[in-house]
N, C-alpha and C positions, 0 to 999 in steps of 0.2 A: 329204485324201480322195483315194482313187485315182480315176482317170478311168474313166467307164463304158465297157463294151464297145461298140465302134463298129461298128454294123451295116454302114455304107457301106464300112468297111475290109474286112469279110468279103466283101462283094460284089466289091470291086475285086480282092481276092486270089484268091477261089475261083470267082466268077461274073462275070468281067469283061464279058462281053457283056451280061448283064442290067443291070449297073451303067451301062454306056454308054447303053443304051436309056432308063434312068430319068432322065437328066440334065435333061431339059426339063420335068419334071413340073409346075412351078408355072405355066407359061405355054403349053406345047404338049405334044403326045403323039405318039408314033410311030404311023403308020398300018399298021405291019406286024403282021398277025395272028399270025405266028409269034413275033415278039418279045414281044407281049402274053402269049401262051400260056406262053412261057418264064418271064416274070416271075411269072405266077400260080403256076406250079409251084414256083418258088424261094421264094415267099412263105411257104407252109406250113412248109417246112423251116427257114427263118430264124426264124419265130415259135416253133416248137417248141424249137429250139436255144437261143434267148435265154431262153425261159421256164425251160428246164432249168438254164442256167448262171448266170442272174442272179436274185437273190432278188426276189420279187414286190414287196417294199417298198423295194428299193434306190433310193436317191435319185439323181437327176441332179445333176451338179456345180452348186454355187452359187458365185457370184462376189462380189467386193467392189464398192462404189460406184465405185471407181477404174476398174473394168473396163467400166462401162456405155458402150455405143457412142454416139459423138457423132451418128451418122446411122444410124438404124434404118430400113432400106429397107422400105416397105410393098409388098405384092404381092397378086395376085388382085384382088378388088374393093377399091377405095379410096374410092369415093364413090357408094354405091348410089342409083339413081334410081327404085327401086320405089316406087309411090305410098304404100303403107302405111308404108314406112320414112321417106319425106320428111315425112309428116304428123307422125310422132313427132319427127323432127329439128327441125322448126320450133319446137317448144315445149321444146327442150333435153331431150327424153326424159322430160318430167315425167309423161306419161301411159303410159309404158312399163310393161308387166307381162310377166314370164316365166311361162309355163305349164309345169308339170311334170305329165305325165299318162301315159296308156298303161297298162301293167300295174302299177298302183300302187293301194294301198288308199285313199289320201287325196290326190286331185289338188290341186295347189297353184297359186296365182296370186300372184306376188311382184313388188312394185314395186322400183325401185332402192333406195329407203329400206329396204325389207324385207331386201334382199340385203346392204346395208351394215351392217345390224344383226346379221347373222350373225357368228360368230367368224371373223375375217379371218386370212388367211395372206399374208405378203409374202415374195417370193423373187426373187433376181437370177439369171437363168438365160440360157442361150444358145439362140437360135432357129436351127435348122439347116434350110436349104432344100435340097431335093434337087437344085436347080440348082447347088449347090456353095458358096453364100455363107452366112455366119453373122453374127448380131448379138446383142448382149447387152443386156438391159433388165431393169428392176425392175417386177414385177407384183404387184398387190394384189387380192385377191378372196376370195370365199367358197369354201370347200372343197366339192367336189361330193358326196363321200360322205355327210356329214351331211345335206345337202339331200334326197338321195334316200331317206335313212333317215326323214326327216320325212314324206315321201310314202308310205313303206312299200311296198317292192317285193313283188309277188306271187311265189310260188315259181317260176313259169315264166319270169320275166324273166331274160334272159341278156345283153342288150346295151342300151346307152344311145345314143339317136339325137338329134342336134342339128339342128334345123330352123332355117334362117337366113332373113334378110330379103333377101339379095342374090341377084340373077340374073346368071349368067355366060354368056358365049358359049362353048359347047363346040366343040372343034376339029373334031369329026366330025358332030355332030348338032344344031347350033343351041343355043338358050338353055335354061337350066335353073336352078332354084333350088338354091342351095348347101345341102348337108347333109353330115353326117359321123356316124360311129358308133364307139364303143369298147366293149370288153367290161367286165365288172364288176371284173376285176383292175385295169385302168387307171382305172376310175371311182372306185374306193376308194383309189387311190394317194394318199399324203399331199400330193404336189405337184400333184395335179390340181385346178385351181381354175377358177372362173368369174370372170375378171378384169374389174373395172370401173375400175381405175386403172393407169396406166403411168408410171413414173418420177415418182411422187408427184404426179401430176396426173390429172384425169379422162381416161379412155381416149379418144384422138383418133378421129375418124371414120375416118381412113385405116387405123387399126389395129383397127377393129371395134366402135366405140361403138354402143350403150352397154355391151355385154357380149360377151366372147369366151372361148373355151376355151383353157386352157393345160394341155396334157397332156405334160409335159416330157420324157418318154422316147420321144417320137415326133417324126417329121419335120414340117416346117412345114405341109404341106397338111392335116394332121389337126387343126390349131389353128383350129377353126371360128370365124369372126367373125360379128357381127351376129345373135346368137342370139335367136330369138323363142320357141322351144318346145323342151322336152326330153321325149322319149318313151321309156319303157321298153318293150322288145319281146322276144319270144322268139327272133326271127330278123329279118333285114332283107331277105330275098329278095323280099318283096312291095313294097318301097319303090323308087320310081323304076325303075331298070334292074336292081336286085338286087345291086349290087356293094358296098353299104354306105357309099357316099360319092360326091360329085360326080365326083372324079377316078377313083375306083375303078370307077365305071360306064363310064369311058372307058379302062380298062386298067391303072390303077395298082394297086399292092398294097394290100390292106386293112390289113395290119399293117405299119406304117412305123417300127418300133422302132429306137432308137439306143442 
């Protein structure tokens, strides 16, 4: 299988200054308003170019068991201390339920057992952080597309938002609950899964237990961990600061395709 088009390569070749500004995305962000504006203007062009050049169902490269990284570095939140998360963690997530609601006909509440009962997909893929490091792991979970079909999207739904349990310290404006969003193209991609297992074991807390998103054609900060609720929306301008994600609210590009 040929390697997917690498968005970071484009940025380095054609948008060097934007790529340099993005290197600290997982842990810090530039305070330069000019730099943020440049990144935002480049984002739309990058997204349109990739959508034009890459088939919407093109798969991210998958690897063999021999390629799995011996040390997969966790980043972002690695041990949330939010009270509602700690309550679930004490019981091994026995009382966990995922809510799927918003612009849907049939809101769902799914336990981990319910999620494991869905048709599962397993994939060995590479996690690319915008900081510049990569790791490979094996993920197992329920495909997102069939789940939102069960809920029945209303015609005005355009985006899927992932609300998370963890609170992060923002570099410019204090704490905020993590959230992310993707469009329906990525939501229905065959490799977009809600992972509950990593490397043939239950998903570790440091990597997002009990449930995390794997949207394999996007960079690491889009891979929301500790998911508590999935909401279908017409747009995300009304959520938090309107950027469509925790880091996007702080200047990162909403579309992080690779």
